[in-house]
N, C-alpha and C positions, 0 to 999 in steps of 0.2 A: 821615451818620455817619462819623467818621474811621476809616480802615481800615489805617493804617500809622503808625509812629512816626517823627517827623522831627526832634524836639528832644531828647528824652531819650536817654541813652547806654545802649542795650540790653545791650551787653557788660558794662558796669560793673554794671548791675542784676543780671545773671545771676551776678555774683560777690559779691553782697551779703554783708557780714560780719554774720551773724546769731548772736546769743548768747542764752543762757537765764539769767535772773537767779535767785538762790536762791529768790526768791518765786514763780518759775514763769512769769514773763512774758518775752516776747521783746524784745530791743533790739539796736541795732547801728548800722552806718554803711555808706553807699555812697559811695565816692570817685568823683570825676569823673562825677557824676550826670547832668550835661547835656553834650551834645556841645560841645567846646571853643569852636568858632566861635560857636555859638548862645549859649553861656554869656557870652562877652565882649559880645555885643550886649545881652543882658538886663542884665548888670552895668552897662553904660554907660547904659542906659535905666531904671535903677532910679529910681522917682519921687523928686521933690525932697523930702528929709526935712525941710526947713524948713516944709513944710505938714502934717507929722505932729503929732499931739496927745499931750501928756504924760499918761501914766497913772501914778499913784503911790498905791497902796492895798494893803491886805491881801487876799489871795485864796488859798484852798486850803491855808491853814496857813502862808503866808509872805508877805513883802512883795514887791511887784513894782513896778519903776520903769523905764519905757522909753517910747518914742514909738510911737504907733499910726497907721498910714496906711490906705489903702483896704483894705476887707475884705468878703469874702462869707461869710455864715454860713447854712448850710442850715436851713430851718425858720423863718428870720427874714424878715419882710416877704414872705411867700409865695414864698420862694426867689428873690427878685429879685437880679440881679447887676448892676444899673445903676450901682452904686457903683464898678464896675471899668471903666466906659467911659472914664474919664480916663487910663487906662494906655495905653502905646504899643501899636501894632498887634502888635509882637512879643510883648509881655506878654500880650495878649489871646489870641494864638495858643497861647502856653504854657499859659494857663489852660484853653483848649479841649482841649489834648492831655492835661493832667492829669485832665480830666473824662471823657475817652473810655474806653469799655469795654476797648479793647485795652491802654491804659496801665494801667488799674486791674487787669486780669487779670494783667499782667506783674508788677506790684509785689506783688500778693497771692501769686502763685505762688512768687516767689523769697524772700519773707520768711516765708511760712507762716502768715500772718494772713488771716482771711476778711473781706473788705469789698467793697462794690460801688458806693458813692456818695461823691462829694466832700462832706465836711462843713464844711470851712473852708479858705479861701484868703485869707490876710491878710498884709500887709507891715508889718514893724516895724523900728525903728531903736534902737540903743543907743549911748551914748557915756559919757564919764567920770561916775561915780557911779550909773550905771544898774545894776540888780541884779534878779535874781529868785531869792528864797530858795527852798530846797527845798519843794515843794508837790506835791499831786496835782490833776489836772484835774477840772473839773465833771462830766466824763463818768462818773466813778466815785465822786463824792461823794454821800452820802446826802441825799435831799431836793432834789437839783439839779433845777430846773424847766426846763432847756433842752429844746426840742422834739426835738432830734436829739443823740444821744450817740455820739461817735466811738469806733471800735475801735482805730484805728491813728493815732498822732500823729507828725508829723515836723517837722524844722526844716531848711530848705534855705538854705545859706550863700551870700551874694553879695559877700563881701569881696574886695578885690584881693589881700590877703596871706593866706597859710594860717595865720598865727599863731593858736593856739588858746587863748590865755589866758582869753578870754571865751567859750569853747566851752561848750555845754550839757552838763551832767553828769547821770548817773543815780546816785542815792545809795542806800545801804542804809537800812533803816527807822530807823536812829539819826539820819538826816538830816544826818550829818556826814561819814561815810566815803564817799568817791567810789568807786563801782564802775566807772564808765566815763566818759570825757570825749571829746567829739567831737575826733578827731585833727587836723582841719583846718577852717578857716573859709572856705575857697575852693572853690567848686564841689563841695560834699559834702552828703549828706543824712543827718542824724542821725535815728533813729527809735526808737520804743518802742511796745509794745502797752499799751493802757490797762488798768490794774490798780490795786487799792487800795494796793499796795505800790510802785507806780511813781513814787517820789519823784524829782523832777527840778528843775533850775534852773540858774542860772549865777552865778558870784561877782561881787562888786561890781567894776565896770570901772575901770581906771586911766586917767589922763590920756593922751590921744593914741590910745586904742583905740576901736574901733567894732564894731558888729554890724549888718550889713545882711542881714536874713533874710526868708524867706517861711515863714509858719506854714501847713503843709499837713496836713490831717487827713481821714480817711475813716471812713465808718460802714457798717454792714451792714444793709440794709433789706429788708423783704418785697417792696417795689416800689422799685427804684432811684430816687433823687432826682436831678433835673437842674436846674442853675441856669437861670433864665429869662433868655434873651439875645436872643430873636427880635425882628425888626423890629416885629412887631405889638405885642409886649409893651412895647418901648421907646416906641412911639407912645402907648400907653395908660397908661403908668406915671407916677403923680404924682411919685414920687421922682426919676425921670429928668428931668422938666420942671423940678422944683425946682432940680436941679443945673445945668441949662442957664441958667435965668433968675435963679438966686440968691435965690429966694423960697420 
């Protein structure tokens, strides 16, 4: 079990900008979320976006159009994390740290939201004409059938430039008025507490802009959920062998 933080910037996390929306949920931003040297390594080793798949559909009350890469979702495929094995060693170490109880406790304490398990760790990419219209997540949508519902959702930005034109926004319930926009798209963590009034999204992207992001979410479980990453699991997992042999 990981006993110390080596990638996340603990000082920045302790200074998290936490705000309360009129609807009563928490949201905000953590600048310089990752230690600068480690951030540059992760940014340079961001997976090849040419291998990401386009998603273009209606979801949660709005259209979403962007490219989806490797993703772990708690409760899916018996918590298998083999889809992440293609990431670099540094990215796998980053995921391990984000899963660790010490990191989870640190984030929960400084944002004031209770959670204890990694619910989602997924990489996405956006470029010109990509958009995510104001929507609410499945975690708070009635009749959502997902096995795990997150309590705290975040976007970690991995752009080279801090330009925030395509930064994620929190909207008022009219779904037009921007309450808050991520102030930087370089080494920052935008977050919000899941809530029926937590409308969020990003505007249609302009030519030449991009979004390299990690979708990171946490849930609060009676028994904490851990991604399955052990050597024994990898040797017995059909999804892992399918990825290796392409069948």
